[in-house]
N, C-alpha and C positions, 0 to 999 in steps of 0.2 A: 201237059202238066196240069193237074187240077187246080181250080181256083182256091180251094180250101188249103192246099199245100202252100201256095204262094202267100195267102193271107197269114198262115202260121209262120212262114219264113220271115215276113215283115215284122210280125210281133216279136219273134225271137231276136231279130236284128236290133230292134229298139231296146229290148231287155238287156242285150249283151254289150251295147255300144259304149256305155260309160266305163267299163273296166277292161277294154280290149284295144288291140291295135288294128288299124285298117290295113288290109292287104289289097292293094290297088292293082288289079290286073291278073291275068292268068299266070305269068311268070312268078309273081310274088306268092300266089297260092301254091304253085308247084314247089318252090323252094321251101316254103314254110312246112309243107307236108313232108318233104324229103328229110327235113332236119328235125322232125318230131314235135312241131308246134301243135298246141291244142287249139284246133280251129273250131270255133263255136257255131258259125253259120257261113255258108258260101252261096252266093246267088249269081245269076247270069241272065242277060236278056236274050241269049241265044245258046241254048245248051248243046244243040247239034254242032254248032261251030266250035264251041269250047272243047267238046269231045274229039272233034277232028284235030284240033291243036294238040290235045293230049296224045292222041295216036301218033302224031308226027314228032312231037318234042318230048314227050314224057310217057312212053309206053309202060314204064314201070308203075305209073300212077293212074292209068286210065280207069281202072275199075274203082279205085278209091274216089277219084274225082266224079265219076258218074254217080256214085252213091251219095256224095256230099252235096253236089250242086243242085240248087233248086231254081227252076226257071221262073222269072217274074217279067212283067211287061217292061218295055224300055222306059216308059214314064215312071214306073215304080223305082227302077234302078236309079234314074236321075234324081228322084226324091231322096234316096238313101245315101248317095255319095255326092260330095261337092263337085267332082269332075269325073265323068265316066271314062274309064280307060278304054282305049281302042279295041281291046279284046272283049269288052263287055262283061268282065268278071270282077267281082269284089267279094271280100270275105272279112271276117273278124276273127282274130286269134288272141290268145292270152300271151301277154308279154313274158319273155323269159324271166325266170326267178332271179331277183337281184342278189340274194345271198349266194346262190349257186354261181352266178357270174363272178362275184367278188372272190369266191374260193378258187375258181379257175384262174383268175388274173393273178392272184397272190400265191398260187400253189408252189411249194418248194421244188417240185419236179417239173416245173414249166419248161418245155423244150422248144418253144418258139417265142419270138418277140411279141411285145404288146405295142401297138401303134397308139401314140398319144397325140391328139389334136388339141393344141393349146389355144383355147378361145376361138374356135372356128366361127365364121359368120354366115356361111352359105350351106343350107341344109342339103342341097343337091350334091355338093362336094362331100359332105359327111356320108351320105348314102353311097356315093361312088367309092369312097375309101372303105366302107364296110364290105362292099362287093369285092374289092381287091383283097382285103384281109381274109375273107372267106376262101377265095381262090388260092391264096398262098398258104392257107392253113396256119395263120398266126393265132396267138392265144386270145387276142381280143382287140377291141378298139375302145379307148378311153377318151372322153372329151372333158375339157375344163371350160368354165364360163357358164353363160346363162341359157344356151339353147339346148333343147332336149334331143339327144341323138336318136330317140325313138319317135320323133315327130313324124306324122304321116308323110310329109314331103321327103324326109330322109329314108323312110322305109320304102317309099315308092322308087326313089333313085337307087336304092340298094337291092331292088327286085326281090324283097323278102328274105335276103341273106343275113339279116339281123339274127335269125334263128340258127345260123350256122356257126356263130362265134359269140364271144361274150362282149356285149356292147353296153357301156355304162358311162354316166357322167360323175366325175369326182372332183373334189377340190384339189388344187395343185399340191397341197400339203399331204394329200392322201393317196398319191400315186402308188401303184404296186411296187414291190421291191425289184431291184435289178439295176445294173449299170445303165445310166441314161445317156443316150447319144442324141444330141440335139442338132437338128439341121439348121445351119446358119451360114450366111455368105462368108463370114470371117473364119470359119472352121477349116480344118485340114481336109484335103481331097479325100472323099469317101472311098475312092478306088485304092487308096493306100491303107485302108483300115479294114480289119476283120470284125464283122458284127457278130457278137456272141448270141447264142440261141436264147439266152435269158434276158436280152437287152430290152430296154424301153426305147423306142424310136419316136422322138418328139418333133412335131412340125408346127410352126406358128402359122398365123393367118398370112395371106399373100400381102396384105397391106402393112401389118405391124410386126410380123415375125414372132420369134419366141419371146415370151414375157420375161421380165426380170426374175420372177420367182422360179420359173423352170430353168432359165439360164444359170441361176445360182446353184441349182441342184445338179446340173449336167456333169457327167463324168468326162465327156469329150464333146467338143463342137466339131461337126463334120459338114462338109459342103458338097453339093452336087456340081459336077462339071457344067459350066455355062459360058457361053460366048460373051465377051465384054460388051457392055452397053445394053444387054438384055437384063431386065430388072428382076424377073421371077418366072417360075413355072406355075402352072395350075397346081393346086394342092394335091389332087388325086394323082397327077402326073409325077409329082415329087415323091409321093408315097410309093408309087409303082416302081420308080427307079431305085429307091432305097431298098425295097423288098427284093427286087431282082438281084441287087448287089448282095444282100444277105444270102440268097440262094434258094429259099424255100425249104420245105420239110426234107429231112434226110432221105426218106423213102416216099416217093409220091404215091398217093392212094390210087387204086384202079380208076380208070376214067368212068365218070358217071354219064348216063344218058343226058342229052341236052336239057 
């Protein structure tokens, strides 16, 4: 790779950094490209290794990745990103349009639930939930509270799947329409409840649970089965259990390459 191309890539990176989202690692770049993200610049310290990964895990994207990736030195990559991913790949992409996300979340023909994370505290958990939501084909993930669900740590944990579903932060008074099923230890056993496709599934933080505001709006309180004296599940585990109970999309899409 020529030095001029690497220098140009670094300049483009700095120009794009302020208005974009960091895609940290090969898998984040792979998923962002699959789901239509506008990737402004992608760099790697080892293009041959990245293309070998593409051949193995994303054959549908090998040509695109080969065209997009610019090789830079390992030192340059360390200067560009706060923590280099083990795959040696990083990219910058434009965040999904907020207006479009809100239209998807509030759409009258919504045919899958929205996951609501009520004041989550752990960005890694937020990203893990986004990854689950993308896999189950839900309409989106909404967070309340003060953390940004598009924070780089959440996008890293979500492996770039923020581009596969609508992810937004909203006030608890501005949640999308639909019956709200709040997960709470005092609720009725979720196994006896049918979750409708247009539901909001709300989960509180592991420490504090559902907020009074969300509890007040709840259509029903439902509880996951749990052995006595066990205090809680991990947030992403709880979401996975509830979504599995919902059942997933009516017709599963064809399997994608890994």
